[in-house]
N, C-alpha and C positions, 0 to 999 in steps of 0.2 A: 706524331705520325705525319710523314710527308709523302704525298702521292706524286709519282713521277710526271703526271700530266696536269699538275696544278696550273691554273691560269692566274692572271693578276686578280687582286681582290675585287669583288663585285661581279666577277664573271663566272658563269656556271662551269662545273666540271663536266667532262663528257659522261654520258650515261653508259655504265658498264652492262654487259650481258646479265640478265636476270634482275637488274635493278629497275625501279620504277621512277626514280628521280635522279637528277644530277647533283645531289647534295652530299656534303661531307658526312652528315649524320648517318645516312643510310650506309655509306661506305664503312664507317667505323663499326656499325652493328654487324654488317655482313662479313667483315674481316674477323669477327669473333672477339673484338676488344670489349672490355668492360666500359660501357659508355657512361658519361656523366652529363646530365642536363640540369638546368636550374630555371628560375623565373625572374624576369625583370619587372620590377614594380613600375608601371607606366606613370609618367609625371602628370601632374595637374597643370599643364603648361603647353605652350606651342613652341617652346625653344628646343630645337633638335639636340643642342649640346647637353641638355639634361638627360636625354636617352643615351648618348655616347658615354657620358660620365658614369652612368649606372652600369652600362655594359662593361666598361673597362675594369670594374672591380673583379670580374670573372676571368679576365684574360689569362690564358695558359692553364685553366683548370676545368673548363667545361667544353663539351662537344657541341652543344646546342643550347639556345636560350629561348624559353617560352615567353611570348608576348601575350599577356593575359588580356581577355576580352570582357571588360566590365566585371571583373572578379568580385563576388559577393554582391552583385547588382549595384556596384558603385561606379560612378562616372570618372573616367580618366582618358588620356590620349588613346585613340583606337589601336587595336591590335594590328590592323592593316598598316597604319601609319608607322608604328614602331618597327614593324618588319621591313617596310620600305627603307627606313633609315639604316637599319642594321645591315641589310643586304648591300647597301652602297659601299661599305667598307669590307665586306666579305664574311661577316658573321653568319652562322647558320641558325636562323630563327625558326621557331615553331609557332606558326600562326594559330592561335586559339580562335575557334568560332563558336559562339554561343547562340543557341536557337531562340533565346529569350527575346532578343531585340529586333530580329530581322525575319522577313518572310523568305520564301525560296527564291524569289526574283533577286533580292539583294544579296543573299548568300551565294548564289551561283555567280553573280557578278564579282563578288569579293574573291572567290576562289580563282577565277580567271585573272583578275587584276593582281592578286598576290603572286600568282605564278609568273605573270608577265614581268614583275619586278624582281624575280629571282627567288621567291619563297618556294622551298622544296619540301616543307613539312607542315602538315595540318593536324591539329588536335580537335576532334569533333566532340562538342559538349552540348548537353541539353541546356544547362545554365541554371543559376539560382533564381528563385522567384523575386520579383521586384520588391516585395515587402521586406526583404532582407537588407536592402541597400539604402542609399541616400536619396532616392527618388521613388518613394513608395506610391506616389500618385501616377507614375508612368503606366502606360498600357502595355502589358506583356503580349508577345506575339505567339511564340511556340508553334509556328506553322509546321516545323519539323521537330524531331527529337534526335538524340545522338545516333540512334540506329538509322533513321531515314536520312540524316545528314551524311553519314558514312556512305550509304548507298548512292546518294546524290553525287558526292565527290567522286566515287568510283565510276559512276555513269559518265561523268564529264571526262575523266581520264581514260577509261578503257573503251567506252562506246562512242565517244566523240559527239555527244549530243546533249542538249538541255533536257530537263524533265518533260518539257513540252514536246520533245521529239525533234526540235529544230537542230540541225547540224551545227557544229562549231568547226572552224577551219584549223585550229591548232590546239591540241589537248593540253591541259595542265599536267606536267610531269611531277607528281608529288607523292610523298610517302604519307600514308594515312594512319592517324593514331586516334586513340580514345582513352578515356579514364576508367578506372575500376577501383572499387573499395572492397578489399578482401576482409575487412574488419567490421562491416555493418551487417545487421540482421536483415534478412535471414542468411546467416553465414554459409549454410550448407548449399545455398543456391547461387552463390556468387560466381562460382566457376562456370555454371551454365549460362549466366548472364554474360560472362566474358566470351563464351563460345558464340553467342548470338552476335556480339560485336565483331568477332573475327569473321564470321560468316558474312557479315554486312560489308566487310572490307578493311577492318583494322589490321594494320601490319605491326604497330607497336602500341604498347599500353604503358601509361604512367599511373601509378596507384596513389591512393590516399596515404597520408602519413602512416608509417609503420613504427609502432612502439612495442609491438607484441610479436616477436619472431616465431614462437610456436604456432600462433594463429596463421601467420604467413606460410609457414611450412605445411600446415594442413591444407591451405588453399592451393599451394603449388602441387601438392600430391593429387588433389582433385583435378587440377588442370592437366597433369600428366595422364591421369586415368582417362580423360576425355580426348587424349591424343593431340593436344594443342601445343606442346612445347616446341615442335618444329614448325609451327605455323605463325607464331607471333613473337616479337621481342618484348619482354616484360622488364620495365624499369620501376623499381620500388621507390615510393616516396619516403623521404627522410627529412629531418629538420631539427635544429637545435631549439630546446626549450630554455626560457630565461630563468625560470624559478618554479618552485612547487606551486606558488600562488597562480602563476600564469598557466601552468599545466591544469590546475583545477578549473580555472576559468574556461580554458579551451574545451575541456571534455564536457563541461556543463552547457556551454553556449554555442559551440560550433558543431552542427549536425554532422554525423559520420566520422568524427575523430574519436578513436578509442585509445585511451591512455590507462594502462593498468595501475592498480594501487601501488605496486612495488616501484614503479617509475616515479610517482609522486613522492614516495617515502625516500627514495635515493636523493632526489633533489632537495627535499626538506632537511636531510641530514648533512648537506654539504655547506661548507663555509662560504663558498662562492657558487651561487646557483647557476649563473650564466656559464661559468667554466665547466661545471659538472654537466650542464646541458649539452655542451659541445662534446665532452667526453662520451656522454651517453650516445650521441649521434654517431660518433666514430665507432663505438662498440657495435652499434646496430649495423652499420655499413659493413664492418668486417665479418659479422656473422652472416648477414644475408648474401654476401658475395659468394659464399660457399654453397648456396642452395642451387640445386639443379633447375635450370630454366630461367634463372635471373640473369638478365643481360646488362644490367646497369642500375644506377640510382638517379632519382629525380630529387634534387636538393631544393627544398622550399624553406627559405630563411627570411621571411618577411620582416623588414626593418633590422635584419641582422646579416645583410648581404655581405658585409665585410668579413664575416666568419666562414664563408664558403671556401675560400682559398685554404684557410687553416685546416678545416675539416677534411677536405679532399687530400691535401698534402699529408696530413698525419695518418689518414686511413690507408694510404699506400695503394689505392685501387687503380691509379693510373699506371703503376708499374714502370715509372720512369719516362713514359711518353709525354709529350707536351701538345695538348690540343691546339689547333690553329687559332691564332689571334692576330689582329692587325700589326702588332709589333714583333711577332715571332721571327719573321724572315727579314733578311736585309733589304734595304730600300730598292735594290737592283731589280726585284721582281714586281715592282709596282710601276711598270711601264705603261701608264695610262696615256691616252691621247691628251695633248696639252689643253684641249678644249673642255676636258671633263673636270668637274669640280672634285676636289679631294677633301672630304670632311676632316676636321682636325683630329678626330680619333685615329685616323690612319697613321698619324705621325707620332702617336704616343708609344713609348717603349712598353714591352711586356712587363708585367708585375713579377717581382721576384718572390 
């Protein structure tokens, strides 16, 4: 999808009427396209090339890339830093903000700082407890939760002031998102929980892994009954499983992930578990794309990032369009000022 008013990489698009951000991701959603997002595993490194190398795996297949914020309470390069690097070359990052590690002072500063560097999308999360990660001795903050974080970001954007009441001179123009899990108990209340997040300011939702489409369908029916389908963009979480053994481990040890017995049996009966896991992911994508109110998929392929391109290509959900990436357009549209540094990723060709 090429927009007629596209600037050079790293510069924001103009904000269209009815949009809250100058981002490509919001444009894709509001254009009615089936959107694809994914997650970048942040490096345990200060080398920016490691970020660009991980991002290039997704070139031409995703509309936005989540920069996780201490996922699982483990320490990596910060979400803000990853987003700053990605925006340099024009990627559309989703900056995740976890309430676990920062108070409202730091969080509001990060929202302004991210927006100043070109971040157009925020995902507001409460965050996993520190006991789940590699620094269990760390002191958790949880000054805010996902709902109050959404309200905080919306206050900055729409009311142009901090929570203290002090005015800001230029509001962050961002699309606000949140997470939801349609597959966790109490299942019958999950749609109401989503409604609270929409009321707090969520404009898009990325869900937990979906391996049970009937449960998702029931959730979407409840969302429709609440009149929310026209108020929020829902992207369903999907991902490839490596084997029946890994599926068993995930559903036993990862809270909130529901994997039905039939999925484990399907993987156990396959001669190549990883291949069958990718096939299963493709089948799920093709089934959920038909559900009313589903606007896209969020592909989570931890340590299988190279499989994302195959999954998206074989699923056919892009319908022939090519999401923007640094190598998609000819070099003629990269008319940067000579004084501006161009990261090496901008010179890389699109992946076929």
